KOLMI-239034 format. One record per residue: x, z, y negated of N, C-alpha, C, CB in turn. Coordinates in steps of 0.05 Angstrom, whole numbers, plus 32768, in hexadecimal, padded with zeros to 4 digits. Glycine has a CB too. Layout:
N
XZYXZYXZYXZY
...
//
This chain:
205
80F7818382FB80F1816B82EB80F4817182CE80D3816282F1
8103816082C08107816482A380F08158829481228157829B
80E38167828380CD815E827480D48159825680B681718275
80E78169824C80EF81668230810B8171822D80DB8176821E
811B8165821B8136816D82168139817381F8814A8158821F
8146818981F2814D819081D6816B819181D5814081AB81CE
8176818581C18193818681BE819D817881A581A1817A81D6
81B6817181A481C28163818D81CB8147819581D981738181
81C68134818381CE8119818881ED8117818A81C481068172
81F6810D81A18213810A81A4821B80ED819F821B811281C1
820B80DA81AA821180BE81A781F780AE81A6822280B381BE
81F5809B819481DE8089819281E9806D819981D180898176
81DC806081AC81E5804681B581CD803381B581F2804781D1
81D1801A81BD81BC800781BF81AD800B81D981C77FEA81BE
8195801781D68184801B81ED8187803781FA818A80078202
8199804781EF819D806281FB81AA807581E781AD80608215
81AB808E81EF81B980A281DF81C480B781F281A780AF81C9
81D680C781E981E080DE81F881D780F781E881FF80DE81FD
81C8810881F581BF812181E981CF813981F481A0812581ED
81DC814781E281EB815F81EA81D9817781EC8203816481D6
81D48180820481C38197820981D481AE821481AB8190821C
81DB81C1820481EB81D7820D820681CF821981DC81E68221
821281BA820E822C81B28217822B819D822D823B81C98221
82138196823682108181824A82048168823D81FD818B8262
82118152824182088139823481F68129824782208128822D
81DD8126823F81CA8117824E81C780FA824381AE8125824E
81CB80E6825581C780CB824D81A980C5825081D880B7825F
819D80BD823A818080B98239817B809C822F817180CE8227
816C808D823E816480728236814B807482258160805F824E
814B8065820E8135806681FB812D804B81F1813D807981E4
8115804881E7810D803081D98119802F81BE80EE802E81D7
811A801881B281258016819781148026818381267FF9818E
80FA8029818980E88038817780F08055817780CA80358180
80F68060818E80FE807C8190811A8080818380FF808681AD
812C806E818981478070817E8147806F815F815980598188
8135806081548133805E813781298079812A81208048812F
811D808A813B811380A38131812780BA813580F980AA813E
813D80B48142815080C98148816180D0812F816280C1815F
816A80E9812D817B80F18116819880E7811B817B810F8112
81A980EE810881C580E6810A81D480F6811F81D280E880EE
81EC80EC812681FD80FA8139820281178130821780EB813D
81FF8129814382048145813D81EB81558135821881488128
81D68146812F81BD8153812781AB8158813F81AE81428111
8199816B813C8187817381528170815F8157817B818F814D
8169815C81708153814A8177814581548190815E812D817B
812C814B8193811D815281AB8111813881B78107816781A5
8112813681D18107811E81DE80F5812581F5811E810C81E8
80DE811881F780CE811A820F80DC8109822580B08110820A
80DE8113823D80EE8106825280DD80FE826A81048119825B
80E280E6827380D780DD828D80EF80D7829F80C580C38289
80F080E382B6810680E082C980FE80CB82DE810D80FB82D7
810E80B682E0810880A182F4811E80A283098107808582E6
811680A78322812880AA8338812880908349812080C2834A
81408085834C8143806D835D815780738373814C8054834D
815A80618386816D8065839C818980688392816B804F83B0
8190805A837C81AB805A837381B08069835981B4803E8370
819B8074834E819F8082833481878094832D81A3806D831D
818D80A7831C817880B88310817B80B482F1817A80D68318
816780A782E5816980A082C9815580B082B88164808282C5
815D80B882A1814C80C6828E814380B28278815A80DF8282
812980B28272811E80A2825D811180B582498109808D8268
811980B1822F811180C4821B80FF80B78206812880D0820E
80ED80C881FA80DA80BE81E780D680D281D080BF80B981F5
80D580C881B880D280D981A180B680E681A180D780CA8187
80A280D781AC808780E181AD807B80E081C9807580D08199
806B80F381D0805F80F381EB804D80DB81EF804F810D81EF
804180D281D9803080BA81DA803F80A281E5802580B481BD
8058809E81DC8068808881E6806F808C82038081808581D5
807480A5820B807A80AB8227806280A48239808280C9822A
804A80AB822F803280A4823F802F80868242801980B08231
80358077822D8034805A822F804880508244803A804D8214
8060805B8243807580548256806B80588273808F80658251
805F806F8279805580758294803F8062829C804C80918295
802E805B828A8018804882908024802C8295800380478279
8037802482858043800A82898051800882A4805780048272
8061801C82AB8070801B82C4805E801D82DD8085803282C5
8045802382D98032802382F08029800782F6801A803582EA
802E7FF482E480267FD882E9803B7FCA82FA80237FC982CE
80337FBB830E80457FAD831F80567F99830F80367F9E8336
80707F9B831480827F898306808E7F9482EC80747F7082FF
80867FAC82E580907FB982CD80A17FD282D580797FC282BA
80BB7FCF82D380CD7FE582D980D27FF582BF80E77FDC82E5
80E2800982C280E8801A82AB80F6800B829480FA803282B3
81097FFA829B81177FEB828681057FD88277812E7FDB8292
80F37FCA828680E17FB8827980CC7FC7826880D27FA6828E
80C37FDE827280B17FEF826280BD7FF7824880A980088272
80D77FFE824880E58004822F80E87FEC821D810180108235
80EC7FD5822980EE7FBC821980D37FB6820B80F67FA4822B
80BD7FBB821A80A37FB7820E809F7FCA81F7808D7FBB8223
80A67FE381FB80A27FF781E680B67FF581CF80A4801381F2
80CB7FE681D480DE7FE081BE80D47FC981AD80FA7FD881CA
80C47FB781B980B97FA181AA809F7FA8819D80B57F8981BC
808E7FB881AA80747FBF81A080717FDE81A0805D7FB281B1
80697FE98189806480058189804C800B819B805E800F816B
8047802481A38030802981B48016802081A7802E804781B9
80138023818D7FFB801A817F7FF87FFB81817FFC80228161
800E7FED817C800D7FD0817D80087FC6819A80277FC48173
80137FD481AD800F7FCD81C97FF17FD081D180207FDE81DC
7FE57FE781C87FC97FEB81CE7FB87FD581C17FC1800681C3
7FBE7FCE81A97FAF7FB9819C7FB37F9E81A97FB87FB7817E
7FCB7F9881B37FCF7F7F81C17FBF7F7E81DB7FEE7F7C81C7
7FBE7F9581E97FAF7F9682027F917F9381FB7FB47FB18211
7F887FA281E77F6B7FA181E17F627F8681D87F667FB581CB
7F737F7781C97F6C7F5D81BF7F737F4781D27F787F5981A4
7F7E7F4E81E97F877F3B81FD7F9A7F2681F17F6F7F2C8209
7FAC7F3181E17FC07F2081D37FD87F1B81E47FC87F2D81B8
7FD57F0881F77FEB7F02820980047EF881FA7FE27EED821E
80007EEA81E480177EDF81D580297EF681CB800D7ECF81BD
801E7F0C81C2802E7F2281B8803E7F2E81CF801C7F3881AC
80337F2E81E780427F3981FE80577F258208802E7F3F8215
80507F0B820780637EF68210807D7EF581FF80567EDB820F
807C7F0081E780937EFF81D680A87F1381DF808B7F0681B9
80A07F2681F080B37F3A81FA80C47F2F821080A37F538204
80DE7F32820E80F07F28822280EA7F35823D810D7F2E821A
80E57F25825180DF7F2F826C80C27F2F827380E97F4B826E
80B07F29825F80947F288264808A7F0B826380847F39824F
80857F00827A807B7EE4827C805D7EE3827A80857ED78295
80527ECC827D80357EC8827B80267ED78290802E7EAA827D
80307ED782A980217EE582BF80227F0382BA802E7EDE82DA
80397F0E82B2803A7F2B82AE80297F33829680587F3382AA
80297F23828180197F2982697FFC7F2A8271801D7F138253
7FF37F1782827FD77F17828B7FD17F30829C7FD17EFE829B
7FE57F3882AD7FE17F4F82BD7FDF7F6982AD7FF77F5282D2
7FF07F6B82987FF07F8282877FD47F85827980067F808271
7FCA7F6E826F7FB07F6F82627F9A7F7782757FAA7F548255
7F9A7F6B828D7F857F7182A17F867F8E82AA7F887F5E82B9
7F9E7F9782B07FA07FB282BC7F9F7FC982A77FB97FB582CB
7FA67FC3828E7FA87FD8827B7F917FD982667FC17FD6826C
7F7F7FC582677F6B7FC482527F587FDD82537F5B7FAB8254
7F547FE8826B7F437FFF826D7F52801982687F3680008288
7F6D8019826C7F7D803182697F888033824C7F948031827C
7F8C801D823F7F98801D82257F888010820F7FB480108227
7F817FF782137F757FE781FE7F597FEF81F57F747FCB8206
7F487FF582087F2C7FFA82027F27801281F07F1C7FFC821A
7F39802581F07F36803D81E07F3C803981C37F47805381EB
7F46802181BC7F4F801D81A17F3A8018818C7F62800681A1
7F24800D81947F10800681807F01801E81767EFC7FF1818B
7EF9803081887EE8804681807EF6806181827ECF80478190
7F11806281807F1F807B81827F36807B816F7F29807F819F
7F3D809281657F55809481557F6E809081677F5780AF8146
7F848085815B7F9B8080816B7FAC8099816F7FAC8069815E
7FAB80A481877FBB80BC818D7FBE80BF81AB7FAF80D58180
7FCD80D381B37FD380D581CF7FBB80DC81E07FE880EA81D3
7FA580E581D47F8D80EC81E47F8280D481F27F7880F981D2
7F8980BC81E97F8080A481F77F8880A482157F8C808B81EA
7F9E80B2821B7FA880B082367FA280C982467FC680AC8235
7F9480DC823B7F8F80F5824A7F7E80EE82627F80810A8238
7F8780F4827A7F7A80EF82937F7680D182987F5F80FC8294
7F8480C082887F8280A3828B7F658099828A7F8F809A82A5
7F5480A6827B7F38809E82797F35808B82627F2680B78275
7F27807582677F23806082527F0A806882427F1F8044825F
7F0A805F82297EF3806282177EE7804782157EFC806E81FB
7ECD8045821C7EC0802B821B7EBC802081FF7EA6802C822A
7EBF800781FB7EBC7FFA81E17E9E7FF581DC7ECC7FE081DF
7E937FFF81C67E777FFA81C07E727FDC81BE7E6E800881A7
7E5A7FD381C77E547FB781C67E557FAB81A97E387FB281D1
7E4B7FBB81967E4B7FB2817A7E687FAD81707E3D7FC68168
7E7B7FBF81797E977FBC81717EA37FA3817C7EA77FD5817A
7E9D7F9D81967EA77F8481A27E9D7F6C81927E9E7F8281BF
7E837F6C818C7E777F56817D7E837F5381617E587F59817B
7E897F6A81557E947F6A813A7EB07F5E813A7E967F87812E
7EC07F65814E7EDB7F5A81517ED97F3B81557EEA7F678168
7EC67F3381667EC27F17816C7EBA7F0781537EAD7F138181
7EA87F1481437E9F7F07812B7EB57F0481167E887F17811E
7EC67F1881147EDD7F1781017EF17F02810A7EEA7F3280FF
7EF57F0081257F077EEC812F7EFD7ED081297F0B7EEF814E
7EE27ECC812B7ED67EB281257ED97EAB81077EB97EB3812D
7EDC7EC080F77EE07EBB80DA7EFD7EB480D47ED77ED480CA
7F0E7EB580E87F2A7EAD80E47F3E7EC480E47F2C7E9F80CA
7F357EDD80E77F477EF380E87F547EF581037F397F0E80E1
7F6D7EFE81047F7B7F03811D7F6D7F19812D7F997F098119
7F6E7F1781487F607F2B81587F6A7F4781537F637F248175
7F857F4A81517F907F64814D7F887F7081327FAF7F64814F
7F877F5E811D7F7E7F6781037F607F6F81047F827F5180EE
7F507F5F81127F347F6581157F307F8081237F267F4F8124
7F3F7F8581387F3D7F9E81477F437FB681357F507F9E815F
7F587FB381257F607FC981137F4A7FCE80FF7F7B7FC38106
7F3F7FB980F47F2B7FBC80DF7F117FC880EB7F247FA080D3
7F0A7FC081037EF27FCB810F7EF67FE881177EE97FBB8128
7F0E7FEE81207F15800A81267F12801C810E7F32800C8131
7F1C801280F77F1A802280DE7EFD802480D57F2B801680C8
7EED800E80DA7ED1800E80D27EC2802380E27EC57FF380D6
7EC8802580FC7EBB8039810D7EC2805581047EC28035812B
7EDB805980FD7EE4807380F37ED5807B80DA7F02807380EE
7ECE806780C97EC0806C80B07EA2807080B37EC68056809D
7E96806080C47E78806180C57E6D806880E07E6D804680BC
7E7E806C80F47E758075810E7E71805F81227E5A8083810B
7E748066813C7E74805181517E58804781577E80805D816A
7E438055814C7E28804C81517E1D803A813B7E1580648154
7E2F803281297E27802081137E1E8005811D7E3E801D80FE
7E0D7FF8810F7E037FDD81177E1A7FC981147DEB7FD58106
7E167FB281217E297F9D81207E2D7F9481037E207F858131
7E177F9080F47E197F8780D87E2A7F9A80C77DFD7F8480CC
7E247FB480CB7E337FC880BB7E507FCA80C37E257FE480BE
7E567FC680DD7E727FC780E67E817FB080DA7E737FC68104
7E757F9880DA7E837F8180CE7E877F8580B17E727F6780D4
7E727F8E80A37E747F9380867E8A7FA7807F7E597F9D807B
7E8B7FBC808F7EA07FD1808A7EBC7FC780917E997FEB809A
7EBE7FB780A67ED87FAD80AF7EE27F99809A7ED57F9F80CA
7ED07F89808E7ED97F76807A7EE47F8480617EC27F648072
7EDA7F9C805C7EE57FAC80457F037FB2804A7ED57FC68042
7F0A7FB680647F267FBC806A7F387FA580637F297FC48087
7F2E7F8D80677F3E7F7580617F417F7180437F327F5C806E
7F2E7F7D80347F2F7F7980177F407F8E80097F137F7B800C
7F4A7FA180187F5B7FB6800B7F777FAC80057F5D7FCF801D
//
């Protein structure tokens, strides 16, 4: 099983690249986010690899960061989400933005992605909120969110703070980000009043 490839960029294309590894060219499918981080042709690059075996093909999917690869694996575990659609999702939304969309139950953000209809958006939110979204309010954004696929529960005060900010007219995703930063500043055990006060400071910056 290929876990990572090191080599030189041979070709960059729309949705894929060819990586020259010791004289062997590997065709690797990538999200637009990963492709944007790749160096120029002839320069060295490293990719985290997920190998997808089908009856008619063996495809390699590459990621600039392991965090994005973890998102890919979680997405493809959802019924109706194949490797190509998972890449399309990650091309439209960064892993951070995807987590925020799931956490805030922002179906509209998911519906904008080609191939994601209303039913699939609802399924993504339902199935992934414990694996992806819930860790966003009281955790820093990093790959540890996915270690052992364990969810981090959202504190009740944080939920209420997000709700209060949404009632004030702020977008849910903006409210989530502000509350997340507030928790990082004053701790997850802060009172609802203090969380709202600290989150509002973020909007004033």
